[in-house]
A tleap script that builds the chain and sets N, CA, C and O, in Angstrom:
source leaprc.protein.ff14SB
mol = sequence {
  NMET TYR ASN LEU LYS SER ILE LEU LEU ALA
  ALA GLY VAL VAL LEU ALA ALA SER GLY ALA
  PHE ALA GLN GLU LYS PRO ALA LEU ALA PHE
  VAL VAL ASN ALA ALA SER ASP PHE TRP LYS
  LEU SER GLU ALA GLY VAL LYS ALA ALA GLN
  ALA GLU LEU PRO GLY TYR GLU LEU GLN PHE
  ARG TYR PRO ALA GLN GLY THR ALA ALA LEU
  GLN ASN ALA LEU MET ASP ASP LEU VAL ALA
  ALA GLY THR ASP ALA ILE MET ILE SER SER
  ALA ASP PRO LYS ASN SER ILE ASP ALA PHE
  ASN ARG ILE ALA ALA GLN VAL PRO LEU PHE
  THR THR ASP SER ASP ALA PRO ASP SER ASN
  ARG ILE ALA TYR LEU GLY SER SER CASN
}
set mol.1.N position { -48.356 13.267 -22.492 }
set mol.1.CA position { -48.785 15.016 -22.074 }
set mol.1.C position { -50.405 15.016 -22.428 }
set mol.1.O position { -50.839 14.169 -23.208 }
set mol.2.N position { -51.084 15.778 -21.959 }
set mol.2.CA position { -52.618 16.026 -21.915 }
set mol.2.C position { -52.725 16.661 -23.267 }
set mol.2.O position { -51.987 17.606 -23.546 }
set mol.3.N position { -53.793 16.095 -24.311 }
set mol.3.CA position { -54.802 17.091 -25.449 }
set mol.3.C position { -55.123 18.840 -24.804 }
set mol.3.O position { -56.233 19.234 -24.448 }
set mol.4.N position { -54.328 19.357 -24.794 }
set mol.4.CA position { -54.742 20.497 -24.480 }
set mol.4.C position { -55.684 21.068 -25.334 }
set mol.4.O position { -56.156 22.045 -24.751 }
set mol.5.N position { -56.193 20.925 -26.460 }
set mol.5.CA position { -57.137 21.402 -27.373 }
set mol.5.C position { -58.537 21.003 -26.282 }
set mol.5.O position { -59.321 21.624 -25.565 }
set mol.6.N position { -58.283 19.627 -26.663 }
set mol.6.CA position { -59.657 18.785 -25.748 }
set mol.6.C position { -59.695 19.264 -24.487 }
set mol.6.O position { -60.741 18.877 -23.965 }
set mol.7.N position { -58.754 20.226 -23.408 }
set mol.7.CA position { -59.221 20.375 -22.364 }
set mol.7.C position { -59.774 21.943 -22.548 }
set mol.7.O position { -60.904 22.174 -22.119 }
set mol.8.N position { -58.967 23.098 -23.211 }
set mol.8.CA position { -59.521 24.200 -23.485 }
set mol.8.C position { -61.211 24.112 -24.290 }
set mol.8.O position { -62.152 24.897 -24.168 }
set mol.9.N position { -61.107 22.841 -25.113 }
set mol.9.CA position { -62.916 22.862 -25.768 }
set mol.9.C position { -63.568 22.771 -24.804 }
set mol.9.O position { -64.601 23.424 -24.655 }
set mol.10.N position { -63.036 21.807 -23.798 }
set mol.10.CA position { -64.296 21.178 -22.685 }
set mol.10.C position { -64.779 22.499 -22.129 }
set mol.10.O position { -65.966 22.755 -22.327 }
set mol.11.N position { -63.878 23.581 -21.313 }
set mol.11.CA position { -63.807 24.647 -20.610 }
set mol.11.C position { -64.778 25.473 -21.619 }
set mol.11.O position { -65.658 26.260 -21.269 }
set mol.12.N position { -64.433 25.128 -22.919 }
set mol.12.CA position { -65.095 26.524 -23.866 }
set mol.12.C position { -66.828 25.592 -23.951 }
set mol.12.O position { -67.824 26.098 -24.469 }
set mol.13.N position { -66.811 24.887 -23.629 }
set mol.13.CA position { -68.462 24.267 -23.406 }
set mol.13.C position { -69.175 24.561 -22.362 }
set mol.13.O position { -70.336 24.965 -22.313 }
set mol.14.N position { -68.002 24.215 -21.043 }
set mol.14.CA position { -68.843 24.769 -19.800 }
set mol.14.C position { -68.772 25.997 -20.219 }
set mol.14.O position { -69.983 25.829 -20.078 }
set mol.15.N position { -68.570 27.284 -20.666 }
set mol.15.CA position { -68.559 28.634 -20.606 }
set mol.15.C position { -70.036 28.314 -21.605 }
set mol.15.O position { -71.104 28.803 -21.236 }
set mol.16.N position { -69.994 27.800 -22.369 }
set mol.16.CA position { -71.212 28.262 -23.382 }
set mol.16.C position { -72.425 28.082 -22.616 }
set mol.16.O position { -73.342 28.857 -22.887 }
set mol.17.N position { -72.619 27.209 -21.708 }
set mol.17.CA position { -73.603 26.374 -21.154 }
set mol.17.C position { -73.751 27.236 -19.975 }
set mol.17.O position { -74.641 26.972 -19.167 }
set mol.18.N position { -72.755 28.515 -19.744 }
set mol.18.CA position { -72.934 28.615 -18.197 }
set mol.18.C position { -73.704 30.283 -18.473 }
set mol.18.O position { -74.376 30.964 -17.699 }
set mol.19.N position { -73.210 30.583 -20.089 }
set mol.19.CA position { -73.220 32.072 -20.604 }
set mol.19.C position { -72.900 33.199 -20.443 }
set mol.19.O position { -73.462 34.294 -20.448 }
set mol.20.N position { -71.054 32.487 -20.166 }
set mol.20.CA position { -70.213 33.441 -19.829 }
set mol.20.C position { -69.141 34.045 -21.042 }
set mol.20.O position { -67.975 34.440 -21.014 }
set mol.21.N position { -70.312 33.878 -22.255 }
set mol.21.CA position { -70.025 34.567 -23.233 }
set mol.21.C position { -70.060 35.840 -23.165 }
set mol.21.O position { -68.991 36.429 -23.330 }
set mol.22.N position { -70.680 36.238 -23.033 }
set mol.22.CA position { -71.560 37.644 -22.273 }
set mol.22.C position { -69.793 38.991 -22.488 }
set mol.22.O position { -69.612 40.189 -22.271 }
set mol.23.N position { -69.129 38.117 -22.881 }
set mol.23.CA position { -67.937 39.127 -22.565 }
set mol.23.C position { -67.538 39.289 -24.116 }
set mol.23.O position { -68.381 38.835 -24.891 }
set mol.24.N position { -66.610 39.752 -24.584 }
set mol.24.CA position { -66.106 39.283 -26.215 }
set mol.24.C position { -64.858 38.230 -26.243 }
set mol.24.O position { -64.597 37.471 -27.176 }
set mol.25.N position { -64.171 38.349 -25.060 }
set mol.25.CA position { -63.178 37.180 -24.924 }
set mol.25.C position { -63.326 36.876 -23.515 }
set mol.25.O position { -63.317 37.591 -22.513 }
set mol.26.N position { -63.489 35.413 -23.729 }
set mol.26.CA position { -63.404 34.743 -22.482 }
set mol.26.C position { -62.644 33.885 -22.127 }
set mol.26.O position { -62.339 32.936 -22.849 }
set mol.27.N position { -61.938 34.174 -20.243 }
set mol.27.CA position { -60.553 34.300 -20.400 }
set mol.27.C position { -61.022 32.924 -19.284 }
set mol.27.O position { -61.812 32.629 -18.387 }
set mol.28.N position { -59.586 32.244 -20.325 }
set mol.28.CA position { -59.318 30.867 -19.425 }
set mol.28.C position { -57.824 30.758 -18.659 }
set mol.28.O position { -56.923 31.502 -19.045 }
set mol.29.N position { -57.655 30.079 -17.873 }
set mol.29.CA position { -56.319 30.212 -17.197 }
set mol.29.C position { -56.105 28.373 -16.579 }
set mol.29.O position { -56.942 27.590 -16.128 }
set mol.30.N position { -54.822 28.241 -16.790 }
set mol.30.CA position { -54.148 27.193 -16.175 }
set mol.30.C position { -53.280 27.466 -15.204 }
set mol.30.O position { -52.219 28.065 -15.379 }
set mol.31.N position { -53.690 27.044 -14.157 }
set mol.31.CA position { -52.451 27.319 -13.040 }
set mol.31.C position { -51.999 25.683 -12.650 }
set mol.31.O position { -52.828 24.788 -12.487 }
set mol.32.N position { -50.561 25.508 -12.544 }
set mol.32.CA position { -50.012 24.812 -12.677 }
set mol.32.C position { -49.424 24.709 -10.530 }
set mol.32.O position { -50.013 25.483 -9.776 }
set mol.33.N position { -48.574 23.953 -10.054 }
set mol.33.CA position { -48.662 23.670 -9.001 }
set mol.33.C position { -46.726 24.014 -8.252 }
set mol.33.O position { -46.197 23.941 -7.142 }
set mol.34.N position { -46.295 24.374 -9.623 }
set mol.34.CA position { -44.912 24.450 -9.135 }
set mol.34.C position { -43.999 25.342 -10.642 }
set mol.34.O position { -44.577 25.120 -11.706 }
set mol.35.N position { -43.045 26.021 -10.736 }
set mol.35.CA position { -42.257 25.966 -11.766 }
set mol.35.C position { -41.118 24.861 -12.215 }
set mol.35.O position { -40.008 24.760 -11.693 }
set mol.36.N position { -41.491 24.274 -13.002 }
set mol.36.CA position { -40.596 23.726 -13.447 }
set mol.36.C position { -40.437 22.948 -14.725 }
set mol.36.O position { -41.283 23.226 -15.575 }
set mol.37.N position { -39.591 22.082 -15.041 }
set mol.37.CA position { -39.276 21.626 -15.974 }
set mol.37.C position { -40.631 20.632 -16.875 }
set mol.37.O position { -41.022 20.672 -18.041 }
set mol.38.N position { -41.003 19.889 -15.815 }
set mol.38.CA position { -42.539 19.347 -16.712 }
set mol.38.C position { -43.705 20.112 -17.207 }
set mol.38.O position { -44.307 19.820 -18.240 }
set mol.39.N position { -44.002 21.107 -16.426 }
set mol.39.CA position { -45.066 21.892 -17.070 }
set mol.39.C position { -44.846 23.097 -18.122 }
set mol.39.O position { -45.544 24.111 -18.149 }
set mol.40.N position { -43.342 22.714 -19.316 }
set mol.40.CA position { -42.969 23.666 -20.229 }
set mol.40.C position { -43.635 23.082 -21.191 }
set mol.40.O position { -44.006 23.781 -22.134 }
set mol.41.N position { -43.952 21.590 -21.171 }
set mol.41.CA position { -44.391 21.679 -22.691 }
set mol.41.C position { -46.238 22.176 -22.649 }
set mol.41.O position { -47.005 22.370 -23.592 }
set mol.42.N position { -46.433 22.243 -21.428 }
set mol.42.CA position { -47.616 22.497 -20.925 }
set mol.42.C position { -48.176 23.908 -21.386 }
set mol.42.O position { -49.147 24.372 -21.985 }
set mol.43.N position { -47.110 24.287 -20.818 }
set mol.43.CA position { -46.984 26.223 -21.323 }
set mol.43.C position { -47.148 26.333 -22.719 }
set mol.43.O position { -48.070 27.020 -23.157 }
set mol.44.N position { -46.134 25.564 -23.702 }
set mol.44.CA position { -45.587 25.830 -25.323 }
set mol.44.C position { -47.351 25.510 -25.499 }
set mol.44.O position { -47.996 26.444 -25.976 }
set mol.45.N position { -48.108 24.253 -25.134 }
set mol.45.CA position { -49.277 23.955 -25.696 }
set mol.45.C position { -50.370 25.134 -25.901 }
set mol.45.O position { -51.003 25.558 -26.868 }
set mol.46.N position { -50.279 25.486 -24.404 }
set mol.46.CA position { -51.275 27.131 -24.184 }
set mol.46.C position { -51.159 28.215 -25.125 }
set mol.46.O position { -52.096 28.826 -25.640 }
set mol.47.N position { -49.351 28.488 -25.389 }
set mol.47.CA position { -49.330 29.374 -26.401 }
set mol.47.C position { -49.542 29.144 -27.499 }
set mol.47.O position { -49.822 30.117 -28.199 }
set mol.48.N position { -49.509 27.800 -28.138 }
set mol.48.CA position { -50.189 27.432 -29.370 }
set mol.48.C position { -51.340 27.820 -29.771 }
set mol.48.O position { -51.729 28.360 -30.806 }
set mol.49.N position { -52.176 27.253 -28.195 }
set mol.49.CA position { -53.509 27.484 -28.120 }
set mol.49.C position { -54.170 28.509 -28.159 }
set mol.49.O position { -55.391 28.378 -28.234 }
set mol.50.N position { -53.581 29.874 -28.121 }
set mol.50.CA position { -53.335 30.677 -27.858 }
set mol.50.C position { -53.550 31.700 -29.311 }
set mol.50.O position { -54.155 32.763 -29.445 }
set mol.51.N position { -52.722 30.810 -30.356 }
set mol.51.CA position { -52.928 31.490 -31.481 }
set mol.51.C position { -53.691 31.030 -32.733 }
set mol.51.O position { -53.896 31.614 -33.797 }
set mol.52.N position { -54.128 29.557 -32.202 }
set mol.52.CA position { -55.257 28.838 -32.236 }
set mol.52.C position { -56.907 29.333 -32.263 }
set mol.52.O position { -57.914 29.113 -32.936 }
set mol.53.N position { -56.544 30.055 -31.211 }
set mol.53.CA position { -58.069 30.411 -30.436 }
set mol.53.C position { -57.917 31.546 -30.067 }
set mol.53.O position { -57.773 31.878 -28.891 }
set mol.54.N position { -57.931 32.444 -31.228 }
set mol.54.CA position { -58.253 33.920 -31.287 }
set mol.54.C position { -59.420 34.743 -29.945 }
set mol.54.O position { -59.506 35.820 -29.355 }
set mol.55.N position { -60.023 33.638 -29.992 }
set mol.55.CA position { -61.311 34.520 -29.219 }
set mol.55.C position { -61.579 34.079 -28.297 }
set mol.55.O position { -62.730 33.867 -27.914 }
set mol.56.N position { -60.391 33.795 -27.618 }
set mol.56.CA position { -60.651 33.516 -26.210 }
set mol.56.C position { -59.351 34.198 -25.561 }
set mol.56.O position { -58.521 34.299 -26.464 }
set mol.57.N position { -58.952 34.596 -24.619 }
set mol.57.CA position { -57.330 35.044 -23.788 }
set mol.57.C position { -57.349 33.928 -22.467 }
set mol.57.O position { -58.070 33.767 -21.482 }
set mol.58.N position { -55.849 33.103 -23.167 }
set mol.58.CA position { -55.745 31.868 -22.511 }
set mol.58.C position { -54.052 32.501 -22.183 }
set mol.58.O position { -53.244 33.205 -22.790 }
set mol.59.N position { -54.121 31.597 -20.534 }
set mol.59.CA position { -53.389 32.274 -19.449 }
set mol.59.C position { -52.669 30.975 -18.919 }
set mol.59.O position { -53.341 30.033 -18.498 }
set mol.60.N position { -51.299 30.940 -18.946 }
set mol.60.CA position { -50.399 29.740 -18.110 }
set mol.60.C position { -50.333 30.761 -16.540 }
set mol.60.O position { -50.538 31.969 -16.422 }
set mol.61.N position { -50.041 29.943 -15.688 }
set mol.61.CA position { -49.584 30.757 -14.296 }
set mol.61.C position { -49.340 29.880 -13.290 }
set mol.61.O position { -50.039 28.985 -12.815 }
set mol.62.N position { -47.667 30.470 -12.895 }
set mol.62.CA position { -47.116 29.559 -12.220 }
set mol.62.C position { -47.350 30.506 -10.926 }
set mol.62.O position { -47.549 31.714 -11.056 }
set mol.63.N position { -47.308 29.810 -9.571 }
set mol.63.CA position { -47.192 29.928 -8.412 }
set mol.63.C position { -46.261 30.875 -8.183 }
set mol.63.O position { -45.491 30.916 -9.143 }
set mol.64.N position { -45.850 32.032 -6.940 }
set mol.64.CA position { -44.701 32.341 -6.490 }
set mol.64.C position { -43.756 30.808 -6.268 }
set mol.64.O position { -42.792 30.338 -6.872 }
set mol.65.N position { -44.281 30.509 -5.519 }
set mol.65.CA position { -43.328 29.516 -4.804 }
set mol.65.C position { -44.867 28.139 -5.043 }
set mol.65.O position { -46.036 28.447 -5.274 }
set mol.66.N position { -44.308 26.671 -4.886 }
set mol.66.CA position { -45.605 25.843 -4.857 }
set mol.66.C position { -46.107 25.385 -3.694 }
set mol.66.O position { -46.187 24.331 -3.063 }
set mol.67.N position { -46.393 26.427 -3.622 }
set mol.67.CA position { -47.733 26.162 -1.966 }
set mol.67.C position { -49.122 26.234 -2.404 }
set mol.67.O position { -49.403 26.790 -3.465 }
set mol.68.N position { -49.885 25.782 -1.759 }
set mol.68.CA position { -51.595 25.639 -1.621 }
set mol.68.C position { -51.480 27.055 -1.141 }
set mol.68.O position { -50.954 27.605 -2.108 }
set mol.69.N position { -51.616 27.751 -0.440 }
set mol.69.CA position { -51.655 29.000 0.332 }
set mol.69.C position { -51.465 29.805 -1.384 }
set mol.69.O position { -52.459 30.136 -2.030 }
set mol.70.N position { -50.214 29.984 -1.833 }
set mol.70.CA position { -50.125 30.694 -2.999 }
set mol.70.C position { -50.861 30.423 -4.106 }
set mol.70.O position { -51.089 31.440 -4.760 }
set mol.71.N position { -51.495 29.032 -4.733 }
set mol.71.CA position { -51.910 28.821 -5.463 }
set mol.71.C position { -53.264 29.170 -5.295 }
set mol.71.O position { -53.974 29.391 -6.276 }
set mol.72.N position { -53.808 29.259 -3.813 }
set mol.72.CA position { -55.347 29.389 -3.513 }
set mol.72.C position { -55.348 31.152 -4.010 }
set mol.72.O position { -56.168 31.661 -4.774 }
set mol.73.N position { -54.163 31.874 -3.315 }
set mol.73.CA position { -54.241 33.650 -3.753 }
set mol.73.C position { -54.499 33.667 -5.041 }
set mol.73.O position { -55.415 34.372 -5.464 }
set mol.74.N position { -53.667 32.824 -5.954 }
set mol.74.CA position { -53.405 33.114 -7.455 }
set mol.74.C position { -54.907 32.971 -7.786 }
set mol.74.O position { -55.458 34.053 -7.990 }
set mol.75.N position { -55.608 31.993 -7.874 }
set mol.75.CA position { -57.086 31.226 -7.896 }
set mol.75.C position { -58.164 33.061 -7.746 }
set mol.75.O position { -59.079 33.510 -8.437 }
set mol.76.N position { -57.438 33.614 -6.526 }
set mol.76.CA position { -58.713 34.141 -5.939 }
set mol.76.C position { -58.573 35.464 -6.752 }
set mol.76.O position { -59.568 36.145 -6.996 }
set mol.77.N position { -57.142 35.871 -7.229 }
set mol.77.CA position { -56.796 36.636 -7.986 }
set mol.77.C position { -57.178 36.916 -9.146 }
set mol.77.O position { -57.538 38.068 -9.388 }
set mol.78.N position { -57.192 35.863 -10.201 }
set mol.78.CA position { -57.830 35.642 -11.473 }
set mol.78.C position { -59.056 35.786 -11.556 }
set mol.78.O position { -59.521 36.347 -12.548 }
set mol.79.N position { -60.257 35.104 -10.078 }
set mol.79.CA position { -61.656 35.203 -10.257 }
set mol.79.C position { -61.726 36.929 -10.166 }
set mol.79.O position { -62.386 37.581 -10.975 }
set mol.80.N position { -61.070 37.446 -9.237 }
set mol.80.CA position { -61.243 39.245 -9.274 }
set mol.80.C position { -60.881 39.473 -10.483 }
set mol.80.O position { -61.680 40.314 -10.895 }
set mol.81.N position { -60.361 39.295 -11.062 }
set mol.81.CA position { -59.777 39.557 -12.409 }
set mol.81.C position { -61.132 39.427 -13.570 }
set mol.81.O position { -61.407 40.367 -14.316 }
set mol.82.N position { -61.717 38.433 -13.577 }
set mol.82.CA position { -62.486 38.345 -14.310 }
set mol.82.C position { -62.422 37.372 -14.990 }
set mol.82.O position { -63.134 37.478 -15.989 }
set mol.83.N position { -61.735 36.179 -14.898 }
set mol.83.CA position { -61.322 35.058 -15.948 }
set mol.83.C position { -62.774 34.168 -15.679 }
set mol.83.O position { -63.381 34.411 -14.636 }
set mol.84.N position { -63.184 33.403 -16.382 }
set mol.84.CA position { -64.249 32.366 -16.545 }
set mol.84.C position { -64.279 31.071 -16.314 }
set mol.84.O position { -65.273 30.354 -16.196 }
set mol.85.N position { -62.757 30.688 -16.229 }
set mol.85.CA position { -62.839 29.052 -16.128 }
set mol.85.C position { -61.346 29.273 -15.552 }
set mol.85.O position { -60.644 30.284 -15.538 }
set mol.86.N position { -61.081 27.784 -15.016 }
set mol.86.CA position { -59.627 27.919 -13.807 }
set mol.86.C position { -59.612 26.450 -14.320 }
set mol.86.O position { -60.553 25.673 -14.478 }
set mol.87.N position { -58.185 26.276 -14.553 }
set mol.87.CA position { -58.111 24.671 -14.463 }
set mol.87.C position { -56.371 24.374 -13.244 }
set mol.87.O position { -55.366 25.051 -13.459 }
set mol.88.N position { -56.397 23.671 -12.496 }
set mol.88.CA position { -55.289 23.586 -12.014 }
set mol.88.C position { -54.894 22.205 -11.016 }
set mol.88.O position { -55.605 21.385 -10.434 }
set mol.89.N position { -53.539 22.368 -11.117 }
set mol.89.CA position { -52.664 21.363 -11.133 }
set mol.89.C position { -52.487 21.642 -9.332 }
set mol.89.O position { -51.606 22.446 -9.028 }
set mol.90.N position { -53.357 20.954 -8.087 }
set mol.90.CA position { -53.027 21.467 -6.898 }
set mol.90.C position { -51.482 20.744 -6.615 }
set mol.90.O position { -50.943 19.659 -6.832 }
set mol.91.N position { -51.085 22.252 -5.901 }
set mol.91.CA position { -49.925 21.481 -4.803 }
set mol.91.C position { -50.553 20.550 -3.441 }
set mol.91.O position { -49.674 20.282 -2.623 }
set mol.92.N position { -51.504 20.195 -3.204 }
set mol.92.CA position { -51.600 19.559 -2.237 }
set mol.92.C position { -53.531 19.582 -2.369 }
set mol.92.O position { -54.302 20.263 -1.694 }
set mol.93.N position { -53.776 18.859 -3.174 }
set mol.93.CA position { -55.094 18.723 -3.206 }
set mol.93.C position { -55.824 18.168 -2.144 }
set mol.93.O position { -57.034 18.181 -2.371 }
set mol.94.N position { -55.485 17.652 -0.991 }
set mol.94.CA position { -56.415 17.121 0.544 }
set mol.94.C position { -57.050 18.812 0.836 }
set mol.94.O position { -58.198 19.234 0.968 }
set mol.95.N position { -55.528 19.575 0.862 }
set mol.95.CA position { -55.710 20.740 1.997 }
set mol.95.C position { -56.374 21.570 1.043 }
set mol.95.O position { -56.839 22.572 1.586 }
set mol.96.N position { -56.600 21.502 -0.289 }
set mol.96.CA position { -57.642 22.657 -1.151 }
set mol.96.C position { -58.509 22.673 -1.127 }
set mol.96.O position { -59.041 23.590 -1.753 }
set mol.97.N position { -59.754 21.292 -0.098 }
set mol.97.CA position { -60.867 21.426 -0.676 }
set mol.97.C position { -61.901 22.371 -0.401 }
set mol.97.O position { -62.986 22.204 -0.957 }
set mol.98.N position { -61.737 23.329 0.363 }
set mol.98.CA position { -62.295 24.424 1.000 }
set mol.98.C position { -62.434 26.066 -0.193 }
set mol.98.O position { -63.336 26.856 -0.471 }
set mol.99.N position { -60.398 25.831 -0.730 }
set mol.99.CA position { -60.477 26.817 -1.524 }
set mol.99.C position { -60.922 26.463 -2.710 }
set mol.99.O position { -61.425 27.381 -3.359 }
set mol.100.N position { -60.891 25.241 -3.285 }
set mol.100.CA position { -61.897 24.758 -4.430 }
set mol.100.C position { -62.621 24.748 -4.785 }
set mol.100.O position { -62.922 24.666 -5.976 }
set mol.101.N position { -63.556 24.872 -3.403 }
set mol.101.CA position { -64.923 24.880 -3.327 }
set mol.101.C position { -65.627 26.619 -3.832 }
set mol.101.O position { -66.506 27.154 -4.508 }
set mol.102.N position { -64.539 26.888 -2.968 }
set mol.102.CA position { -65.289 28.618 -3.048 }
set mol.102.C position { -64.897 29.054 -4.254 }
set mol.102.O position { -65.477 30.085 -4.595 }
set mol.103.N position { -63.662 28.387 -5.464 }
set mol.103.CA position { -63.832 28.652 -6.491 }
set mol.103.C position { -64.537 28.210 -7.475 }
set mol.103.O position { -64.663 28.756 -8.571 }
set mol.104.N position { -65.256 26.717 -6.941 }
set mol.104.CA position { -66.064 26.467 -8.161 }
set mol.104.C position { -67.574 27.037 -7.949 }
set mol.104.O position { -68.546 26.813 -8.671 }
set mol.105.N position { -67.524 27.745 -6.899 }
set mol.105.CA position { -69.252 28.320 -6.385 }
set mol.105.C position { -68.817 29.661 -7.172 }
set mol.105.O position { -69.469 30.622 -6.763 }
set mol.106.N position { -67.532 30.121 -8.590 }
set mol.106.CA position { -67.599 31.486 -9.016 }
set mol.106.C position { -67.838 31.376 -10.357 }
set mol.106.O position { -68.391 32.106 -11.180 }
set mol.107.N position { -67.124 29.954 -10.415 }
set mol.107.CA position { -66.369 29.981 -12.299 }
set mol.107.C position { -65.950 28.519 -12.294 }
set mol.107.O position { -65.439 28.013 -11.295 }
set mol.108.N position { -66.130 27.967 -13.215 }
set mol.108.CA position { -66.204 26.297 -13.546 }
set mol.108.C position { -64.658 26.241 -13.120 }
set mol.108.O position { -63.931 27.170 -13.472 }
set mol.109.N position { -64.045 24.988 -12.240 }
set mol.109.CA position { -63.017 24.566 -12.256 }
set mol.109.C position { -62.572 23.204 -12.265 }
set mol.109.O position { -63.103 22.253 -11.691 }
set mol.110.N position { -61.490 23.211 -13.013 }
set mol.110.CA position { -60.974 21.856 -13.694 }
set mol.110.C position { -59.714 21.056 -13.093 }
set mol.110.O position { -58.590 21.539 -13.229 }
set mol.111.N position { -59.833 20.288 -12.675 }
set mol.111.CA position { -58.166 19.292 -12.165 }
set mol.111.C position { -57.577 19.000 -13.127 }
set mol.111.O position { -58.112 19.034 -14.235 }
set mol.112.N position { -56.303 18.635 -12.932 }
set mol.112.CA position { -55.368 17.570 -13.868 }
set mol.112.C position { -54.175 18.104 -12.956 }
set mol.112.O position { -53.897 19.046 -12.213 }
set mol.113.N position { -53.512 16.633 -13.594 }
set mol.113.CA position { -52.219 15.893 -12.942 }
set mol.113.C position { -52.337 15.809 -11.318 }
set mol.113.O position { -51.749 14.891 -10.747 }
set mol.114.N position { -53.160 16.843 -10.500 }
set mol.114.CA position { -53.439 15.877 -9.088 }
set mol.114.C position { -54.832 16.358 -9.039 }
set mol.114.O position { -55.258 17.480 -9.311 }
set mol.115.N position { -55.577 15.117 -8.574 }
set mol.115.CA position { -57.151 15.617 -8.691 }
set mol.115.C position { -57.613 15.494 -7.489 }
set mol.115.O position { -57.173 14.691 -6.666 }
set mol.116.N position { -58.811 16.519 -7.245 }
set mol.116.CA position { -59.326 16.470 -6.057 }
set mol.116.C position { -60.707 16.049 -5.349 }
set mol.116.O position { -61.180 16.717 -4.430 }
set mol.117.N position { -61.052 15.386 -5.636 }
set mol.117.CA position { -62.029 14.147 -6.215 }
set mol.117.C position { -63.552 14.993 -5.149 }
set mol.117.O position { -64.711 15.162 -5.529 }
set mol.118.N position { -62.895 15.376 -3.733 }
set mol.118.CA position { -63.715 15.238 -2.806 }
set mol.118.C position { -64.274 17.278 -2.800 }
set mol.118.O position { -65.098 17.820 -2.063 }
set mol.119.N position { -63.327 17.969 -4.035 }
set mol.119.CA position { -63.859 18.922 -4.382 }
set mol.119.C position { -65.246 19.300 -5.249 }
set mol.119.O position { -65.909 18.387 -5.742 }
set mol.120.N position { -65.558 20.411 -5.371 }
set mol.120.CA position { -67.298 20.307 -6.427 }
set mol.120.C position { -65.728 20.684 -7.759 }
set mol.120.O position { -66.039 21.143 -8.859 }
set mol.121.N position { -64.880 20.536 -7.579 }
set mol.121.CA position { -64.730 20.561 -9.478 }
set mol.121.C position { -65.068 20.119 -10.354 }
set mol.121.O position { -65.128 18.899 -10.202 }
set mol.122.N position { -65.471 20.545 -11.663 }
set mol.122.CA position { -66.310 19.620 -12.656 }
set mol.122.C position { -65.392 18.482 -13.497 }
set mol.122.O position { -66.018 17.720 -14.232 }
set mol.123.N position { -64.383 18.387 -13.438 }
set mol.123.CA position { -64.025 17.408 -14.170 }
set mol.123.C position { -62.392 17.227 -13.729 }
set mol.123.O position { -61.580 18.151 -13.777 }
set mol.124.N position { -62.175 16.256 -13.421 }
set mol.124.CA position { -60.493 15.498 -13.317 }
set mol.124.C position { -59.776 15.148 -14.523 }
set mol.124.O position { -59.828 13.955 -14.821 }
set mol.125.N position { -58.965 16.093 -15.466 }
set mol.125.CA position { -58.649 15.312 -17.148 }
set mol.125.C position { -57.159 15.106 -16.369 }
set mol.125.O position { -56.538 15.932 -15.701 }
set mol.126.N position { -56.843 13.828 -16.668 }
set mol.126.CA position { -55.794 13.339 -16.645 }
set mol.126.C position { -55.624 11.774 -16.115 }
set mol.126.O position { -56.612 11.124 -15.774 }
set mol.127.N position { -54.603 11.361 -16.088 }
set mol.127.CA position { -54.188 9.995 -15.901 }
set mol.127.C position { -54.869 9.715 -14.237 }
set mol.127.O position { -55.248 10.462 -13.335 }
set mol.128.N position { -54.780 8.297 -14.411 }
set mol.128.CA position { -55.426 7.981 -12.984 }
set mol.128.C position { -54.475 7.667 -12.124 }
set mol.128.O position { -54.343 6.450 -12.258 }
set mol.129.N position { -53.607 8.100 -11.185 }
set mol.129.CA position { -52.392 8.031 -10.645 }
set mol.129.C position { -52.630 6.876 -9.621 }
set mol.129.O position { -51.712 6.495 -8.895 }
savepdb mol mol.pdb
quit
């Protein structure tokens, strides 16, 4: 499993470099590809990290269904709500490049679990599949 604190720290460093700390609490979101038991430990890690990082607003979000369209709409909603950085495990990375690039033009974007190397994401955090 991923070292969630390292991932959150990386996102925090990017936010600091981008000047996103103008807000009182930077908001970071982790968007997964579908509701499943696979993500329960990551969700627990985000909740534990929230207790340890009170200066951040951490969100763990499941799309209503495991589709790229719903993930992309969820990311759009997060950006509109003022989220400062997003990490996503894409349901369909090959067909989400345009959506990822649109989001990455607005906030720092990271991929995890399923990479989209042709997108403008900052980094992929995970194993080589």
